[in-house]
N, C-alpha and C positions, 0 to 999 in steps of 0.2 A: 539505522539503515532502512528498516522496513517502513518507517514513517515517511521517508523521502520517496521510496518506491510508490507508496500509496499516494503521496502528494502529486507525483508526476503522473500517475495513472488518472487521478481525478481531474487534474488540470488538462491533460490531453483529451479526456472525454468531454469536458465542458467546452474546450476550444472547438473541437470537432462538431459538437452539437450546435454551438452558436453559429459557426460559419456555414454549415450545411443548411440550416434553416434560414439563415440570411440569404443564401443563394437561391433557395426556393422562392423567397419573397421577390428577389430580383428577377427571377424567371417569370413569375406571375405579372410583375409590372411591365417587363419588357415585351412580353407576348400578349398582355392584356387578357389573361385568362387565369382562372383559379386552378391550382394543382389538385390532383386527386389524393395526393399523399397526406397521411395523417399529420396534423400540425399542432405543436404544443401551444397552449394558451399563453405561456410566458413570452413568447416571441411576437405576439400580436401587436405589441406596442410599436414595432418597426414597420408595420403595414401602413402607418399614418404618413410616412415619409415618401418623398418622391424617389423615382429611380435614381436620378443623378445624386441626390443626397446620400442614399444608401450605397451607391457605387463608390463614391469618394470617401465615405466614412469607413469603408473596408480598410483603407490605408491607415486610418487613425486606429481602428481596432487591431490591426496587425501590430502596430507599434505598442499598443497597450499589452497585447498578449506576449510580445517579445520581452517587454519589461517585466511582466509577471514571471515568465520562465527564467529570465536572467536572475531575478531575486531568489527564486527557489534553487537554481543552480549555485548561486553564490553562498547561500546559507548551507546547502548540502556540502559544498567543499569546505566551508569553515568548520562544520561539525565533523565531517568524516575524514578530513585530511590533517596531517600533522604539519604540513608545509604551508606557510602563509603565502608563498610565491604562487601557488596554484590559483589563488583568487585574483592575483595580478594578471596571470595568463588568461583567466576567464574574461576579465575586463578587456584585455587586448584582443582576444578572439572575437568577442561581441562587437567591439569597435571596428575591427577589420571586416567582419561579416556585414555589418551595417554599412560601412563605407563602400565596400565592393558592390553590395546590392543597390545602394543608391546611385553609385556611379554607372552601373550597368543599366539601370532603369532610365536615368537621365540621358545617357548616351543613346539608348534605343528611342526614347521619346523625341529628342531634338535632332538626331542625325539619321535615324531610319524612319522618321515620320510616323511613329506609332509605338504602342506598347504590346505588340502581339508577337514579336520575334524572339529570337534566342536570348536577347538581353533580358526580356521580361521573365523568361523561363529560369534563367540563372538567378535573378533577384528573388523570385518566388522560392526557388530551391534553397537559397541561403537563408531566407527568412523561415523556411520550414525547419532547417537545422537549429536556428535560434529559438524556435518554439518547441524544443525537445530537450531531453536530458543527455543528448549525444556528447556535447562538449564536456559536461561534468564527468561522464563515464570515461571518456578518453583521458581526461586529466587525472582522474583517480587511478586509472590503469597505468598511466605514465609514471605516476609517483611510485607505484609498486615496482615497476621496471627500473626506475632510477635508483631506488633503495637497494635493489638486488645487485645492480652493477657495482655499487660500492662495497657490498658484502663479499664479493668474490675477488 
């Protein structure tokens, strides 16, 4: 249990570190000025890319981080749960979140002529949940409630 808490904490920190500094680079390129914020050397490799490349690569990086969090959630459920059905629920939950986020994004892009409205906010919120241990925690808690209902 402690190992998974530590894994989620490290992953969350790394994800936040990555996207915050990628956003700094995007800011610098968009406004054509260097930020005064301290910047880690490891992220300098991304300064070579154009604004457009970095902007659109954020979608790819989001999918990568969602995949990483899905795998850790999956293995946490497999290890911490006695019910194999929870891993199926996890797969269904991730598929539903991804489908809803993609549908919302596509709807906003094609029907509202942009990705800055509520549809974009919804898709970002759903991907934020997918990049966290929330689903795993809810499923583990539901297993405990499910078992208690059969004991009484």
